[in-house]
C-alpha positions as CSV (number, residue, x, y, z in Angstrom):
1,D,121.6,145.7,222.6
2,S,118.9,148.4,223.7
3,N,120.6,150.3,226.0
4,T,123.7,151.0,223.6
5,K,120.7,152.2,221.4
6,K,119.5,154.4,224.1
7,A,122.8,156.0,224.6
8,L,123.5,156.8,221.2
9,S,120.3,158.3,221.0
10,L,121.0,160.4,223.6
11,C,124.6,161.4,222.3
12,V,122.6,162.7,219.1
13,S,120.2,164.7,221.1
14,G,122.9,166.2,223.3
15,I,125.0,167.1,220.1
16,G,121.5,168.9,219.4
17,I,121.1,170.6,222.0
18,A,124.9,171.8,222.1
19,I,124.4,173.2,218.2
20,M,121.0,175.4,219.3
21,A,122.7,176.5,222.7
22,S,125.8,177.5,220.9
23,K,125.4,181.6,219.9
24,N,126.3,182.3,216.1
25,S,129.9,183.3,217.2
26,G,129.9,179.7,218.8
27,E,130.5,180.7,222.1
28,F,128.2,178.4,224.5
29,A,125.5,179.9,226.1
30,V,125.7,177.7,229.7
31,M,124.1,179.8,232.0
32,Y,120.9,180.3,229.6
33,V,121.3,176.2,229.0
34,L,121.5,175.9,232.6
35,L,118.4,178.2,233.2
36,G,116.2,176.0,230.2
37,V,117.3,172.7,232.0
38,L,116.0,173.6,235.5
39,A,112.7,174.8,233.8
40,G,112.4,172.0,231.9
41,A,112.5,169.6,234.8
42,L,109.9,172.0,236.9
43,T,107.5,172.3,233.9
44,M,107.5,168.3,234.1
45,T,107.4,167.9,237.5
46,Q,104.4,170.9,237.8
47,M,103.2,168.8,234.9
48,V,102.8,165.3,236.8
49,L,101.5,167.0,240.0
50,N,98.6,168.5,238.0
51,S,98.0,165.4,236.3
52,T,98.0,163.3,239.5
53,L,95.7,165.9,241.4
54,A,93.4,165.8,238.1
55,S,92.9,162.2,238.4
56,Y,91.4,163.2,241.7
57,W,89.4,166.5,241.2
58,G,89.2,166.3,237.4
59,S,91.1,168.6,234.7
60,I,89.7,171.9,235.6
61,R,89.3,171.9,238.6
62,A,92.9,171.0,239.1
63,S,93.4,173.5,236.7
64,W,92.1,176.2,238.4
65,Q,93.9,175.4,241.6
66,N,97.0,175.0,239.7
67,F,97.0,178.3,238.7
68,L,95.6,180.0,241.9
69,G,98.4,178.4,243.6
70,G,100.8,179.8,240.8
71,L,99.0,183.2,241.1
72,A,99.9,183.3,244.7
73,A,103.6,182.0,244.6
74,G,104.1,184.5,241.8
75,L,102.7,188.2,243.1
76,L,104.4,187.1,246.5
77,F,107.6,186.3,244.4
78,Y,107.8,189.3,242.8
79,F,106.0,191.8,245.2
80,L,109.2,190.4,247.8
81,F,111.7,190.7,245.0
82,Q,110.8,193.1,242.1
83,T,108.3,195.2,244.2
84,D,108.9,198.2,241.8
85,Q,108.6,196.6,238.6
86,T,105.7,194.4,239.8
87,I,103.3,197.7,240.6
88,A,104.3,199.6,237.6
89,G,103.4,196.7,235.7
90,V,100.0,196.1,237.3
91,L,99.2,199.8,236.9
92,R,100.3,199.4,233.3
93,I,97.7,196.5,232.5
94,P,94.9,199.2,231.6
95,S,97.0,200.7,228.8
96,L,97.6,197.1,227.2
97,S,95.3,195.4,224.7
98,P,93.0,193.0,226.7
99,I,93.9,190.2,223.6
100,L,97.8,190.6,225.1
101,V,97.0,190.7,228.7
102,T,94.8,187.3,228.2
103,A,96.1,185.6,225.6
104,G,99.2,183.8,227.6
105,G,96.8,183.0,230.3
106,I,94.0,181.3,228.1
107,L,96.9,179.5,226.1
108,A,98.4,178.3,229.7
109,V,95.1,177.0,230.4
110,F,94.9,174.8,227.6
111,V,98.3,173.5,228.1
112,V,97.7,172.7,231.8
113,V,94.4,171.3,230.8
114,S,95.5,169.0,228.0
115,T,98.6,168.0,229.4
116,S,96.9,166.7,232.3
117,F,95.3,164.4,230.2
118,V,97.9,163.3,228.3
119,V,100.6,162.8,231.4
120,I,98.1,160.0,233.2
121,K,97.5,158.0,229.9
122,I,101.1,157.6,228.6
123,P,104.6,157.3,230.8
124,A,105.9,160.8,232.0
125,I,108.7,160.3,229.6
126,Y,106.9,160.3,226.4
127,S,105.1,163.3,227.6
128,A,108.3,165.0,228.3
129,L,109.5,164.1,224.3
130,L,106.1,165.0,222.5
131,L,105.9,168.4,224.5
132,S,109.7,169.0,223.4
133,A,109.1,168.0,220.1
134,A,106.3,170.2,219.4
135,Q,107.9,173.0,221.3
136,I,111.1,173.0,219.1
137,L,109.0,173.0,215.9
138,M,107.1,175.9,216.7
139,S,109.7,177.8,218.4
140,L,111.8,177.7,215.1
141,F,108.5,178.4,213.3
142,I,107.3,181.6,215.5
143,D,110.9,182.7,215.4
144,T,111.4,182.4,211.7
145,I,107.5,184.0,210.9
146,F,107.3,186.8,213.6
147,F,111.0,187.3,214.3
148,D,112.8,186.9,210.9
149,T,115.5,184.9,212.4
150,F,115.5,181.7,210.8
151,S,118.8,179.7,212.1
152,L,120.2,177.1,210.0
153,P,121.9,175.8,213.1
154,L,118.7,176.1,215.4
155,L,117.2,173.8,212.6
156,L,119.7,171.2,212.3
157,G,120.1,171.3,216.5
158,A,116.5,170.6,216.9
159,L,116.4,167.8,214.1
160,L,119.3,165.9,215.6
161,M,117.6,166.4,219.1
162,L,114.4,165.2,217.4
163,L,116.3,162.2,215.6
164,G,118.0,161.1,219.2
165,M,114.3,161.2,220.9
166,A,113.2,159.2,217.9
167,G,116.1,156.4,218.3
168,N,115.5,156.1,222.2
169,L,111.5,155.6,221.5
170,L,112.0,153.0,219.0
171,A,114.8,151.3,221.0
172,D,112.2,151.3,224.2
173,K,109.7,149.5,221.6
174,K,111.9,146.7,220.6
């Protein structure tokens, strides 16, 4: 039965997420899991909205609008809630490497433009699965190479999550 296979796949993914969310001491980092779930939900919503806008305006213009709206909302939010830190951060910008200041934005433009192509071509659930899989694998790579913090539980959790996602995809194909 397809629903049973999907439920089992989701359980496997859930176990993987639980393993990844557990700290080395075995303590579950619930607040970070909830924040991650919220960020993931908002990211997927943003991707669908931007892709829909891109179908009317084109990916580049939709991306531009996305960043303009994000900049306005971000500045307002940070000036209202973290005024001193925001002003101090803005004043520090000239002392930072131009690559450090611009690289995140350049990568973000690529992400927003490329996802606006992907999300309108394939269902949102598969877009989310593809992006999640790539993020997990890249995160493990970055943690290992840059922070020398390879974690077997994270690898096992990520593999279980990916296995669960693959099972869900296979159940949908049948």
